[in-house]
N, C-alpha and C positions, 0 to 999 in steps of 0.2 A: 570485767574482772581485771585488775591491774596488780602489779607487784610493787614492792618497795622501790624507792628511787634508786638505791644502790644495793641490790640484793647480793647476797654472798654467791660465790661460784657454785657452791653446793645447791643452793636454791635455784639458781639458773639452770643447772643440770637437771634437777628434778622436774622443773617446769617444762623444760624442753622435751624431756622424755614423755611427760603427760600429753603434751601437744602432739608429738609424733604418733602416739598410740591412739588418739581420739580426735577425729575431725571436729566434732562439736566443741570439745575442750579447746582446741586450737582457735576456733572461730570466736569463742567467748573471750579468750585471753587477748586475742589480737584485735578485737573489735574497736577498741579505743584509738588505735592508730589511724584508722580511716574515718571513724565517726566520733571524734572527741566530744562533741556537744550533744550527741543524741544517744541516750542509753539504749543498750540492746534489750529488747523485750522478747524473751524466749517463749516459745509455745510449742505444742505438739506438731504443728505443721513444719517447723524447723527441725524437730526430731525426725520426722518422716523424710524430709528432703535430705538431710545430712546422712541418715542411715542408708538411703539408696545411693547417694554419691559415694559413700564409703564402699558399698558393694561394687560400684563401677570401678573404683580404683583397685579393688582386690581382684578384679577380673570375673566377678560373679555375674555381672550384667554388662553386655556389650551394646545393647540398643535400648535406650531409655528416653521416655518423655514424661515431663511433669506439666500438668495444666493447673495453674494456680492464679488467683486474682492478682491484679496489679497492686504494687505496694507491699508485697510479701517478702521483701529482701531477696528476691530470687536471683537478680543479677549479681549482687555482691556475693551471695553464697556460691552460685554456680560458676561464675566467670572470674571471680577474684580469689576468694578464700579457698575454693576447691582445687584449682590448679596449683596454687602456691603450696598448699598442704600436700598435694600429689608429688611435688618436687622433694618434699621431705621423705617420701617413701621411695621415690625413684627419680633422682635428679636428671636422668637422661631423657625423661618424657618430653614429648613435643606436642604442643597444644595449638589448635586453630580455633579461634573464636569469631563468630559471625553474628551480625544483626541486620535488620532491614536498612540501617543507616551506618555508614562507616564510622562516624564520629562517636556512636554509642559503643561499638566494640573497641575503638581506640581509647575511649574513656576508661573502660574496664582494664585494659592493659596498663594504663597509667596508674590506676589504683594498685594493681598487683606489683608494679615496679616500686611504688611508694612504700608498700608494706615491706618488701624485701630490703629496701635501702634504709629502713627506719632503725634507730638505735635499739629499739626493743627487739627486733628480729635479729640484728647482727650480734647482740649479746647472747642470744639463745642458740642461734644457728650460724655460727661464724664460718662454717664450711661452705655455705651456699651464698654466692655473690653474683651480681650482675656482670656479665662479660663486657669489658670496656670496648671490645671490638664489635659488639652487637648490642647497642643500647638504645636504638631508635624506639620510640614509644610503640609504634604500630608493629614492630618486629624485633623484640629483644630476646637475648639469650642469657643463660647462666654460665658459670665457669665449669660446668660438667656436661656440656653438649646439649642440654635441654634448651628449648626456646618456646616463645609464645607469640603467635601471629594474630593480628587483628585484621579482619576483613569484613565484607558485607555480602549480602545475597547477590550472586552473579559476579562477585568481585575477587574471587580467590586467585592468588598469584599462580602463574604457570609453574609447574614443577614442584610446588611445595606440598609435602605430604606429612601428616602428623599421626600421632598415636591416638589422639582424642580430638574429636571435632564437636565443639559446643555451639549450638544454635540458640541464640537468645532473642526471641521475638522476630521471626523471619518476615513478618508483615506488620505495618502500622494499622491502627484502626481504620484510617482513611483508605489505605491501600487495599484492605480486605474487601471493600465494596466494589473493587474493580476486577472484572474477570481477567483482564490483561495482566495485572500485577499478581493475582492468585496463580494463574497458569505459569507465569515466569518463575514464581517461587517454587511451585511444585516441580517444574522441569529441572530447576537447579538442585532441588532436594533429591529427586530420583536419579538424575544423570551425572551431576558433578560431585556432590558430597561423598558418595561411597568411593569414588575414584581418588579421593584426596587422603585416604588412609594408607599407612605403611603396610598394614596387614589386615586383610578383609575378615579374617577369622577372629583375631584378638583385638583389632582396632575398635574404638568405641565412638558411637554417635549419640550425643545427648541433645535433647531439645527441651527448653524451658520457655513456656509461653502461656498466654491467656487465649482462650478460644475466641475467635472472631467471626468465623463463618463455618458452615457445615462442610465446605470443601476446602478447608485450610490444610496447612502442613501437618497439624496435629491429627486430623482425620486420616491423612495418608499414612502417618507413622503407626497409628492404632491399627489400621487395616493390614499393615505389614507385620504386625505382631510384636511391636515394641512393648517393653515393660511400661505400664502406664500408671503413674502416680497421679490420681485425680483428686483435687481438694476444692470443692465448691464453697462459696461463701456461706450458704445455708445447707443444712443436711436434708436430703430428700430420700426417705426410706424406699421410695418406689424406683429410684434411679438404679439402673443395673450396676452392680458392684462386683468386680472381679479381683480377688487378691493378687498382689504382685508376686513375682517369683520368689521374693524373700518372705512372703507370708503376710505382708502388710494389708490391713483394711482400715477404712475410716473408723475411728474410735467412737464417733458420736452415735447416739441411739434415738434421740428425740427429734421429731419433725421440726424443721426450720431452726435447729440449733446452730448458732453462729460458729464460724471456723476458728476465730481467734479474738474473743471479746476484749482481751487485754490490749490488743492493738487496733482492732476495728470494733468500736462500740456500736450498739444498736442504733443510736441516734446518728452516728456518723455514716453508717451503712444506708440508712433511710435517705439521708441527704444525697449520698452518692447515687443511689438508685433514681432519685428524682432528677438528678442532673443527667445521668446517662440515658434514661428512658427505658422502656420495657425490653426492647430487643438487645440493646447494648448491655444492659444489666444481665440478661439471661446468658449472653455469650461470655462477657468479660468477668462477671462475678460468679455465676453459677456453672460455668463451663458447659452449658448447653446452648448452642447457637440460636435457639428459638425459645420463646417463653414457655414455661410449664403450663400456663393457662393463657387464654386470650387468642389462640389460633382459630382456624376455621372449625376444627373438631374439638369440642370440649371433653377431652378424654377423662376428666375427673367425674363426668356424669355417666360413664359406662359402668354398668353393674357387673361385678365379678361373681361368677358361679363356679363351684367345684364340678358340677355336672348339669347337663340339661335335663328337663323333665322327661319322664319315660315316654310321654305322648309324642314329644318332638323327635325322639330317637326311634320310634316304632315305624318300621318300613311299611307296615300294612295299614297305617292310619291314613285314610283318604283326605283328611282335613289339613294335612301338613304340606306346605310348599317348601321345597328345598331347591336351591340353586347353587351350583358350583360354577363361579365365573373365573375365567382365566385372563391374565395379562401376560402376553408373550414377550420374550427377549430371545434374540437369535444368536448371541455371541457367548460362548462358553468362557468362564474364568474372568471376565471383566465386564464393566458396564452394569446394565440393569439386570434384575432377576426375573425369571419366570415365576409367576405366582398364581395359585389357584385358591380362592376363598370360598368356603362352604357356609351358606347362611340358610336359616330356616325360620318359618313362622307358622302359627296355627290360625287358620281362617275363622275358627270359632271363638278365638280370643278377642274380646272386645277391646282390649288395650293394644292389640296388634304387636305384642312383644316380639322383638327380633333377636335371634340367637346366632352368634358367630361360633360355629362348631369346629372348624378346622381351617388351617392355612398351610398350604404346601409352598415352599419357597426355595428355589435352587437356581444356580447359574448353569445353563445348559446350552449345547448347540441344538440346531433344529431337530436332529434325530432324537436327542435326549429329551427334548420338549414333548415330542409325540409319544415317547415311551412313558413319560411321567403322566401325561393326560390319560392314556389308556389304563395304566395301573391304578390311577386314582379313581377312574370310573368304576373299575372292578371293586374297589374298596368301599365306595360310597353306598349309602342305602338305596334300595330300589325306589324308583320314582324321582330320583334327583335329576334336575334339568342341568345340562352341561352347556354353558355359554362361553363362546370364544369370539375374539374380535375378527372382524372382516376388513381386511385392508382394501383400499380403493384400487380400481383398475383390474387388469387381467390377473395380476398376482393374487389379488383377493379372491377372485373366482376360482383360481387353481387351489388356493388354500382351503376354501370351503369344500370343494370336491374331495380334496385329500382327507379332510377331517370327517366328512360324511361317510367315506369308506372306512376310516379308522374306527369310528364310533357307531357303526351299523348295529342296530339293536338297542341303542341307548337313546334317550330323549336328549336332543342337542339342538343348538341354535347358534347361527352366526349373527353377530351384531356389529353393524357399522359404527365406528367410533366418531361421534360428532361432538363439537363443542370442546372446551378446554377441560383438563382434569379437574380444575376447581369447580367448574359448572356441573360436571357429572357427579362430583362429590357432595354438592350442596344438599340434596335431599337426604342423604345418609347423615350429614352433619346435623340437619334439623331433627332427624330421628334420635340421634345421640342427645341433642339438646333437650329433647322431651323426656329424657331418662327412660327410654323404651328399648335400649340395646343392652343385651347380656353377652358377656364374653367368658368363655370357659378358661379356667386356669390350667394352662398346658405349658410345655417346654418352650413353645414359640411365642407365648403371650407377651412377654416383656418387650421383645424386639418389635412385635406388632404394634403394641401401644405406643412405643417410642416413635415409630414412623407416623402414626396417626397424630401424635402430639406435635410433631415438627411440621406437618403438612400445612400449607404448600411450600414452606421455606426450606424443608429438609432436602437432602441429596437424593433420597430414594422416595418414589411415589407409587411403586408397583403394587404394594399391598392395599393401599388406599384405592387405587384404580380398580383392582379386582373386586374389592369389597363394594365399592360404589356401583359397579356394573351388576353384581349379584342383587344388591338391594333394589336397584331400579327395575330389574326384571321381576322381582317379587312384588314390588308396588304395582307394576302393570297388571300382573295376574290377580292381585287383590282387587283392583278396580273392576275386573271382569268377574270377580268372585270365583266361579267355577268354569272351567273350560272343558268341552267334550273331549274325552280321552279314549284311546285305543291301546290295547296291550301289545307291546312288542317284546319278543323273547330272544335273548342272546344266549350263547352257551354258558355265560358266567352268571347271569342274573336276569330277573324280570324287571322291566322299567316302563314307565308311562311316557308316551310321546304325544305331543300336542298335535291335533288334527288341524292342518292349515286350511 
């Protein structure tokens, strides 16, 4: 949108006021200054992004991440138009912009400078000018103490602190494959970025990027509770969707509906997917660092059920094999989770249908793990076999003795962990592939399926490992059909224990 060549002072004043009041309006009217040969194609993704950036400038959001496919005008919107519009609200604001490469953040500073110095801008906002004493492209200021610094990951200048820190693609696609680069970016994000804010309470950190790896900066920000605007190229109704703090959710309703067909046509997206390949497409386009299908476990073949058959849940049914397998983690608050997966099958069922009945998942210290195992044993149906890993060496023997005492009166078994997680999960993956696995629709189900979908490329593997162990134990017992049993009685329940 452009104005007349020589608009009247009144029209200039009206247009300036419209731009001050609305970030999208400012971006639409200023677009031609930076992109004179490329028309602006607006769509709801830009509505969503500008709405959230407006909330950031208004102080409603202080920690924000947007994961959006490449080519979505994210850098121009977030690193150029947004801070310049922010100066129209508060010209004293100080911005730090960073990318994985210094020349990219400098490029965006140059664009912002170009916009402010244009005739279009000076006619409408004459009060805001570049400070002649601070006009270097990588670190320029305005005439009202505001400034804009361009830097790179690990390259922030000593002593410089801003009001808003904008991170635009902290890793390149190539760097994301390197653990060294990923860890360096994460260390910088955790340890350096927060210390570069003038005020930790009101200062703002914004991240705009495409997903590249399950352990990228986006994942770290999401785990820290950042407001997350997630826009995949195709709509997946099964993907976990959480409204942002301003109430935004993806407006699409149909599976595989394109994000922005006016800008990314179906044929263009297909060609891009062919060029990128399945894994890069899943990360960069769909914002899921592993493909929806094509992994080891074909989660689309898992059959969802509201509830298990009464026979499976009947604790007195002697034909049911139930196994609760545990995958332990010893550190509370970080790292892996402790997971207990409860699986069951009916030995009289010719199809050998497998039911995933319950998953307990928490980050706990060793004492908390023991408490969870015991309380879960009390909750599980009588006859449930409790399976837990046996570590090698003396520590493993001590652990077995400890849990034997803890679970006295329950049927339990220590299992040495041999082979890789992938090898242990292969039989369960085959069971899923045969469409013989049923999963109950519970509060934990979405996160569980997501981990299975990402396996073995995902960050977490605890739920898969526990599930695989439970199924492998069930399969062993099915091969023996029935095992002689003796009744052991605890204070809390009766349970069957295998005779060794």
